[in-house]
C-alpha distance (Angstrom), angle and dihedral (degrees) to the residues before:
residue distance angle dihedral
M1 . . .
K2 3.72 . .
S3 3.80 93.4 .
V4 3.81 92.7 52.6
F5 3.83 88.8 53.8
I6 3.72 91.2 50.7
F7 3.77 91.3 47.4
L8 3.89 92.6 52.1
F9 3.76 91.3 45.7
A10 3.82 93.0 52.4
L11 3.76 90.3 44.6
G12 3.86 90.4 52.6
C13 3.87 91.2 47.5
L14 3.85 90.9 50.3
L15 3.71 98.1 47.4
P16 3.65 114.4 54.2
I17 3.77 113.4 -147.7
T18 3.83 103.2 -133.8
S19 3.75 131.9 125.7
K20 3.79 93.5 -136.9
A21 3.76 98.7 74.4
E22 3.84 93.1 149.8
S23 3.70 92.8 58.5
D24 3.77 94.5 51.9
S25 3.73 116.2 93.1
L26 3.77 93.0 -137.5
F27 3.79 92.6 65.5
F28 3.85 127.3 64.9
V29 3.80 118.1 -168.4
F30 3.69 110.2 -168.1
D31 3.89 111.2 -144.1
P32 3.80 110.6 -165.1
Y33 3.90 91.0 -163.8
Q34 3.79 90.1 59.6
D35 3.84 95.8 47.0
P36 3.76 108.3 114.0
L37 3.77 91.2 -157.4
A38 3.81 94.2 58.0
A39 3.79 106.8 25.1
R40 3.76 106.4 -171.9
D41 3.88 133.1 169.8
D42 3.83 127.1 -141.7
Q43 3.79 92.1 -79.1
G44 3.71 92.9 54.6
L45 3.78 97.1 -107.8
L46 3.77 118.3 149.9
H47 3.81 96.8 -120.9
Q48 3.72 140.6 50.5
M49 3.73 97.8 -158.4
P50 3.84 128.0 84.8
T51 3.81 86.4 -112.3
P52 3.77 123.9 37.0
N53 3.76 120.6 -119.0
R54 3.80 117.4 -121.0
T55 3.84 89.9 -110.3
D56 3.80 93.9 52.5
L57 3.88 92.9 84.5
A58 3.86 95.5 37.7
P59 3.82 118.1 119.7
R60 3.78 114.8 -91.6
A61 3.81 135.3 -167.5
C62 3.74 108.9 -90.5
F63 3.88 91.1 -126.9
R64 3.74 128.8 36.1
F65 3.88 87.6 -138.4
G66 3.81 89.4 73.0
Y67 3.79 93.5 66.2
Y68 3.81 92.6 62.8
F69 3.76 93.6 67.2
Q70 3.93 96.3 50.5
S71 3.80 122.5 91.3
G72 3.76 124.9 -123.7
E73 3.84 91.0 -104.2
E74 3.89 90.4 56.1
L75 3.84 92.3 46.2
V76 3.74 95.9 51.5
R77 3.85 88.9 60.6
D78 3.80 90.2 57.3
P79 3.80 112.1 90.6
A80 3.70 96.2 -159.7
Y81 3.80 93.0 50.1
V82 3.86 91.6 47.0
G83 3.80 86.2 49.0
A84 3.68 89.7 55.9
L85 3.73 91.8 44.5
Q86 3.84 90.8 52.9
E87 3.84 90.9 49.5
A88 3.88 90.9 49.7
L89 3.79 91.6 49.5
R90 3.79 91.5 46.5
R91 3.83 90.8 50.5
N92 3.75 88.4 52.8
G93 3.75 93.9 48.6
Y94 3.83 97.4 -111.3
Y95 3.73 102.1 107.4
C96 3.82 131.1 43.1
G97 3.83 105.4 171.9
P98 3.68 132.4 100.6
I99 3.90 122.0 -62.7
D100 3.74 95.8 -122.5
G101 3.89 104.5 136.1
V102 3.83 94.7 -114.5
F103 3.81 118.5 128.5
S104 3.75 94.0 -138.6
Y105 3.89 134.2 159.6
P106 3.81 94.0 -85.4
V107 3.80 88.6 54.8
R108 3.88 88.9 50.1
D109 3.85 91.2 48.4
A110 3.79 92.0 49.1
I111 3.77 91.0 50.8
A112 3.88 89.8 47.9
R113 3.79 90.6 51.9
M114 3.88 90.6 48.2
Q115 3.87 90.1 48.9
K116 3.81 89.9 51.6
N117 3.77 92.4 48.3
Y118 3.79 92.1 48.5
S119 3.90 92.3 44.5
Y120 3.73 93.1 -116.4
R121 3.81 124.3 143.2
V122 3.82 104.4 -81.0
T123 3.84 109.5 -122.9
G124 3.75 103.3 134.2
T125 3.80 89.3 -132.2
L126 3.76 131.0 117.2
T127 3.81 106.1 -97.3
L128 3.71 134.5 169.2
A129 3.78 91.4 -101.8
V130 3.85 91.9 53.9
R131 3.86 89.7 48.9
R132 3.83 90.8 49.5
G133 3.96 91.5 44.9
L134 3.92 89.3 51.7
H135 3.89 91.3 44.0
L136 3.85 88.7 -120.3
P137 3.82 122.3 140.6
């Protein structure tokens, strides 16, 4: 009986009883419709615009988890990731060029402006801090 009570007490301590689980930092709710690497609409289409971007049909990693272990140099060669990077920079107001999946000078300039605004070291390259600032893996 004592072990059951200890188990229930530990379970009650570990699982907070709140209705706002998405705002709690202990819980992570993955929403595929908000994922910048696989933007989909309600019908499961790969784009949310009337016309798809060039990078919407580019091959992606099967799991988002795989991007965490790649360096910035590897990620700038992936057109799907660069397209997601361009969309994130555009959403934050740093980039206004085409979403074509090419890591070009305007993308470097947008990253440099973002690094300056966030008080990062300005390099114009894709660093871990830039990825975290844009909520990309």
